[in-house]
PAMIMI-183863 format. One record per residue: z, x, y of N, C-alpha, C in turn; residue number from 1; chain. Coordinates in nm, 3 decimals, padded with zeros to 5 digits. Each point is the difference from the previous one (the first is absolute). Layout:
N
<r n_up="Z" n_east="X" n_north="Y" ca_up="Z" ca_east="X" ca_north="Y" c_up="Z" c_east="X" c_north="Y" i="NUM" ch="A"/>
...
//
This chain:
68
<r n_up="-01.766" n_east="-01.547" n_north="-00.028" ca_up="00.038" ca_east="00.138" ca_north="00.021" c_up="-00.073" c_east="00.084" c_north="-00.105" i="1" ch="A"/>
<r n_up="-00.054" n_east="00.113" n_north="00.041" ca_up="-00.072" ca_east="00.086" ca_north="-00.093" c_up="00.097" c_east="00.070" c_north="-00.095" i="2" ch="A"/>
<r n_up="-00.057" n_east="00.045" n_north="-00.110" ca_up="00.081" ca_east="00.072" ca_north="-00.100" c_up="00.065" c_east="00.123" c_north="00.063" i="3" ch="A"/>
<r n_up="-00.076" n_east="00.072" n_north="00.083" ca_up="00.052" ca_east="00.120" ca_north="00.064" c_up="00.119" c_east="-00.033" c_north="00.090" i="4" ch="A"/>
<r n_up="-00.014" n_east="-00.103" n_north="00.085" ca_up="00.109" ca_east="-00.036" ca_north="00.091" c_up="00.125" c_east="-00.039" c_north="-00.078" i="5" ch="A"/>
<r n_up="-00.021" n_east="-00.073" n_north="-00.108" ca_up="00.114" ca_east="-00.042" ca_north="-00.083" c_up="00.071" c_east="00.121" c_north="-00.060" i="6" ch="A"/>
<r n_up="-00.076" n_east="00.094" n_north="-00.054" ca_up="00.059" ca_east="00.121" ca_north="-00.059" c_up="00.071" c_east="00.082" c_north="00.108" i="7" ch="A"/>
<r n_up="-00.061" n_east="00.011" n_north="00.115" ca_up="00.058" ca_east="00.078" ca_north="00.110" c_up="00.132" c_east="-00.060" c_north="00.047" i="8" ch="A"/>
<r n_up="00.000" n_east="-00.129" n_north="00.026" ca_up="00.123" ca_east="-00.066" ca_north="00.047" c_up="00.110" c_east="00.008" c_north="-00.105" i="9" ch="A"/>
<r n_up="-00.036" n_east="-00.025" n_north="-00.126" ca_up="00.100" ca_east="00.007" ca_north="-00.107" c_up="00.057" c_east="00.140" c_north="-00.014" i="10" ch="A"/>
<r n_up="-00.085" n_east="00.100" n_north="00.012" ca_up="00.045" ca_east="00.139" ca_north="-00.013" c_up="00.096" c_east="00.038" c_north="00.113" i="11" ch="A"/>
<r n_up="-00.036" n_east="-00.034" n_north="00.121" ca_up="00.085" ca_east="00.034" ca_north="00.114" c_up="00.135" c_east="-00.071" c_north="-00.010" i="12" ch="A"/>
<r n_up="-00.004" n_east="-00.131" n_north="-00.029" ca_up="00.126" ca_east="-00.074" ca_north="-00.009" c_up="00.086" c_east="00.050" c_north="-00.116" i="13" ch="A"/>
<r n_up="-00.063" n_east="00.037" n_north="-00.110" ca_up="00.076" ca_east="00.052" ca_north="-00.114" c_up="00.073" c_east="00.128" c_north="00.040" i="14" ch="A"/>
<r n_up="-00.069" n_east="00.090" n_north="00.067" ca_up="00.063" ca_east="00.125" ca_north="00.044" c_up="00.115" c_east="-00.026" c_north="00.097" i="15" ch="A"/>
<r n_up="-00.023" n_east="-00.085" n_north="00.097" ca_up="00.102" ca_east="-00.029" ca_north="00.101" c_up="00.120" c_east="-00.070" c_north="-00.063" i="16" ch="A"/>
<r n_up="-00.026" n_east="-00.103" n_north="-00.079" ca_up="00.111" ca_east="-00.076" ca_north="-00.059" c_up="00.079" c_east="00.081" c_north="-00.101" i="17" ch="A"/>
<r n_up="-00.067" n_east="00.091" n_north="-00.072" ca_up="00.072" ca_east="00.085" ca_north="-00.094" c_up="00.097" c_east="00.093" c_north="00.073" i="18" ch="A"/>
<r n_up="-00.046" n_east="00.057" n_north="00.112" ca_up="00.088" ca_east="00.086" ca_north="00.080" c_up="00.120" c_east="-00.078" c_north="00.052" i="19" ch="A"/>
<r n_up="-00.024" n_east="-00.119" n_north="00.051" ca_up="00.109" ca_east="-00.082" ca_north="00.053" c_up="00.096" c_east="-00.040" c_north="-00.111" i="20" ch="A"/>
<r n_up="-00.053" n_east="-00.040" n_north="-00.115" ca_up="00.085" ca_east="-00.040" ca_north="-00.111" c_up="00.087" c_east="00.116" c_north="-00.049" i="21" ch="A"/>
<r n_up="-00.058" n_east="00.117" n_north="-00.011" ca_up="00.078" ca_east="00.117" ca_north="-00.044" c_up="00.118" c_east="00.025" c_north="00.092" i="22" ch="A"/>
<r n_up="-00.024" n_east="-00.009" n_north="00.131" ca_up="00.108" ca_east="00.024" ca_north="00.097" c_up="00.100" c_east="-00.113" c_north="-00.002" i="23" ch="A"/>
<r n_up="-00.048" n_east="-00.121" n_north="-00.018" ca_up="00.087" ca_east="-00.117" ca_north="-00.003" c_up="00.100" c_east="00.009" c_north="-00.114" i="24" ch="A"/>
<r n_up="-00.047" n_east="00.046" n_north="-00.115" ca_up="00.090" ca_east="00.014" ca_north="-00.115" c_up="00.112" c_east="00.100" c_north="00.029" i="25" ch="A"/>
<r n_up="-00.035" n_east="00.108" n_north="00.069" ca_up="00.101" ca_east="00.100" ca_north="00.036" c_up="00.098" c_east="-00.059" c_north="00.101" i="26" ch="A"/>
<r n_up="-00.051" n_east="-00.076" n_north="00.097" ca_up="00.087" ca_east="-00.060" ca_north="00.102" c_up="00.096" c_east="-00.103" c_north="-00.059" i="27" ch="A"/>
<r n_up="-00.035" n_east="-00.057" n_north="-00.113" ca_up="00.084" ca_east="-00.102" ca_north="-00.062" c_up="00.115" c_east="00.060" c_north="-00.081" i="28" ch="A"/>
<r n_up="00.001" n_east="00.131" n_north="-00.015" ca_up="00.109" ca_east="00.065" ca_north="-00.072" c_up="00.131" c_east="-00.027" c_north="00.073" i="29" ch="A"/>
<r n_up="00.104" n_east="-00.031" n_north="-00.075" ca_up="00.129" ca_east="-00.035" ca_north="00.057" c_up="00.064" c_east="00.118" c_north="00.073" i="30" ch="A"/>
<r n_up="-00.019" n_east="00.121" n_north="-00.052" ca_up="00.068" ca_east="00.117" ca_north="00.056" c_up="-00.083" c_east="00.075" c_north="00.104" i="31" ch="A"/>
<r n_up="-00.108" n_east="-00.057" n_north="00.047" ca_up="-00.084" ca_east="00.068" ca_north="00.098" c_up="00.072" c_east="00.005" c_north="00.135" i="32" ch="A"/>
<r n_up="00.000" n_east="00.117" n_north="00.059" ca_up="00.059" ca_east="00.016" ca_north="00.133" c_up="-00.106" c_east="-00.029" c_north="00.107" i="33" ch="A"/>
<r n_up="00.046" n_east="-00.020" n_north="00.121" ca_up="-00.093" ca_east="-00.025" ca_north="00.111" c_up="-00.092" c_east="00.121" c_north="00.018" i="34" ch="A"/>
<r n_up="00.054" n_east="00.120" n_north="-00.013" ca_up="-00.082" ca_east="00.121" ca_north="00.013" c_up="-00.110" c_east="00.004" c_north="-00.105" i="35" ch="A"/>
<r n_up="00.034" n_east="-00.035" n_north="-00.123" ca_up="-00.099" ca_east="-00.002" ca_north="-00.107" c_up="-00.105" c_east="-00.106" c_north="00.026" i="36" ch="A"/>
<r n_up="00.042" n_east="-00.114" n_north="00.051" ca_up="-00.094" ca_east="-00.108" ca_north="00.030" c_up="-00.095" c_east="00.040" c_north="00.113" i="37" ch="A"/>
<r n_up="00.051" n_east="00.067" n_north="00.101" ca_up="-00.084" ca_east="00.047" ca_north="00.111" c_up="-00.102" c_east="00.101" c_north="-00.051" i="38" ch="A"/>
<r n_up="00.043" n_east="00.094" n_north="-00.083" ca_up="-00.093" ca_east="00.098" ca_north="-00.058" c_up="-00.106" c_east="-00.070" c_north="-00.084" i="39" ch="A"/>
<r n_up="00.042" n_east="-00.101" n_north="-00.074" ca_up="-00.091" ca_east="-00.075" ca_north="-00.085" c_up="-00.108" c_east="-00.071" c_north="00.084" i="40" ch="A"/>
<r n_up="00.041" n_east="-00.063" n_north="00.107" ca_up="-00.095" ca_east="-00.069" ca_north="00.087" c_up="-00.091" c_east="00.100" c_north="00.071" i="41" ch="A"/>
<r n_up="00.056" n_east="00.113" n_north="00.043" ca_up="-00.082" ca_east="00.105" ca_north="00.061" c_up="-00.105" c_east="00.050" c_north="-00.099" i="42" ch="A"/>
<r n_up="00.041" n_east="00.015" n_north="-00.124" ca_up="-00.092" ca_east="00.043" ca_north="-00.106" c_up="-00.111" c_east="-00.104" c_north="-00.022" i="43" ch="A"/>
<r n_up="00.037" n_east="-00.126" n_north="00.007" ca_up="-00.100" ca_east="-00.107" ca_north="-00.012" c_up="-00.103" c_east="00.010" c_north="00.111" i="44" ch="A"/>
<r n_up="00.046" n_east="00.022" n_north="00.122" ca_up="-00.092" ca_east="00.012" ca_north="00.113" c_up="-00.096" c_east="00.117" c_north="-00.018" i="45" ch="A"/>
<r n_up="00.050" n_east="00.112" n_north="-00.050" ca_up="-00.085" ca_east="00.117" ca_north="-00.026" c_up="-00.104" c_east="-00.034" c_north="-00.107" i="46" ch="A"/>
<r n_up="00.044" n_east="-00.065" n_north="-00.106" ca_up="-00.092" ca_east="-00.036" ca_north="-00.108" c_up="-00.106" c_east="-00.100" c_north="00.047" i="47" ch="A"/>
<r n_up="00.039" n_east="-00.095" n_north="00.084" ca_up="-00.097" ca_east="-00.096" ca_north="00.053" c_up="-00.101" c_east="00.069" c_north="00.091" i="48" ch="A"/>
<r n_up="00.044" n_east="00.098" n_north="00.076" ca_up="-00.093" ca_east="00.078" ca_north="00.082" c_up="-00.097" c_east="00.078" c_north="-00.088" i="49" ch="A"/>
<r n_up="00.051" n_east="00.052" n_north="-00.112" ca_up="-00.086" ca_east="00.073" ca_north="-00.094" c_up="-00.110" c_east="-00.093" c_north="-00.053" i="50" ch="A"/>
<r n_up="00.038" n_east="-00.121" n_north="-00.039" ca_up="-00.100" ca_east="-00.097" ca_north="-00.049" c_up="-00.101" c_east="-00.028" c_north="00.111" i="51" ch="A"/>
<r n_up="00.049" n_east="-00.014" n_north="00.120" ca_up="-00.089" ca_east="-00.026" ca_north="00.113" c_up="-00.101" c_east="00.112" c_north="00.018" i="52" ch="A"/>
<r n_up="00.043" n_east="00.123" n_north="-00.018" ca_up="-00.090" ca_east="00.114" ca_north="00.016" c_up="-00.091" c_east="00.021" c_north="-00.121" i="53" ch="A"/>
<r n_up="00.027" n_east="-00.070" n_north="-00.108" ca_up="-00.083" ca_east="00.009" ca_north="-00.120" c_up="-00.105" c_east="-00.111" c_north="-00.006" i="54" ch="A"/>
<r n_up="-00.024" n_east="-00.064" n_north="00.113" ca_up="-00.090" ca_east="-00.114" ca_north="00.004" c_up="-00.137" c_east="00.032" c_north="-00.060" i="55" ch="A"/>
<r n_up="-00.060" n_east="00.113" n_north="00.034" ca_up="-00.134" ca_east="00.033" ca_north="-00.049" c_up="00.001" c_east="00.018" c_north="-00.152" i="56" ch="A"/>
<r n_up="00.102" n_east="00.066" n_north="-00.054" ca_up="00.010" ca_east="00.018" ca_north="-00.145" c_up="00.017" c_east="-00.134" c_north="-00.070" i="57" ch="A"/>
<r n_up="00.084" n_east="-00.087" n_north="00.055" ca_up="00.021" ca_east="-00.133" ca_north="-00.058" c_up="-00.131" c_east="-00.079" c_north="00.005" i="58" ch="A"/>
<r n_up="-00.066" n_east="00.005" n_north="00.112" ca_up="-00.128" ca_east="-00.069" ca_north="00.018" c_up="-00.101" c_east="00.046" c_north="-00.105" i="59" ch="A"/>
<r n_up="-00.013" n_east="00.131" n_north="-00.016" ca_up="-00.098" ca_east="00.055" ca_north="-00.095" c_up="00.032" c_east="-00.038" c_north="-00.144" i="60" ch="A"/>
<r n_up="00.128" n_east="00.004" n_north="-00.038" ca_up="00.039" ca_east="-00.040" ca_north="-00.136" c_up="-00.032" c_east="-00.147" c_north="-00.025" i="61" ch="A"/>
<r n_up="00.028" n_east="-00.083" n_north="00.099" ca_up="-00.027" ca_east="-00.144" ca_north="-00.015" c_up="-00.151" c_east="-00.026" c_north="-00.008" i="62" ch="A"/>
<r n_up="-00.077" n_east="00.077" n_north="00.072" ca_up="-00.144" ca_east="-00.015" ca_north="-00.005" c_up="-00.053" c_east="00.029" c_north="-00.140" i="63" ch="A"/>
<r n_up="00.053" n_east="00.106" n_north="-00.062" ca_up="-00.040" ca_east="00.035" ca_north="-00.137" c_up="00.040" c_east="-00.110" c_north="-00.096" i="64" ch="A"/>
<r n_up="00.122" n_east="-00.049" n_north="00.012" ca_up="00.048" ca_east="-00.106" ca_north="-00.089" c_up="-00.084" c_east="-00.126" c_north="00.015" i="65" ch="A"/>
<r n_up="-00.032" n_east="-00.037" n_north="00.122" ca_up="-00.077" ca_east="-00.122" ca_north="00.024" c_up="-00.143" c_east="00.011" c_north="-00.052" i="66" ch="A"/>
<r n_up="-00.053" n_east="00.120" n_north="-00.007" ca_up="-00.137" ca_east="00.019" ca_north="-00.048" c_up="-00.010" c_east="-00.011" c_north="-00.152" i="67" ch="A"/>
<r n_up="00.111" n_east="00.016" n_north="-00.068" ca_up="-00.004" ca_east="-00.001" ca_north="-00.148" c_up="00.055" c_east="-00.126" c_north="-00.058" i="68" ch="A"/>
//
C-alpha cells in the first residue's frame, strides 16, 4: 500500500471513529433519555454526512502529508 493510501485511509477512519466514539460515550450515560439518544444519533448522521462532503478537502490534506 502506498504512503498516500495509508494516510488517506487512516485519516478517514480516524474522523469516522472519533465521531462514533464521541456519540457512544454520550449514549452510555445512565441518565440519557430516549429523546436525547435519538437527537445524539441524528447528530452523528449529520456529522458523518459532513465528513462525506469534505472528501476533497480530506484528500488534499492527505496528499500534502504523504508528500512530506
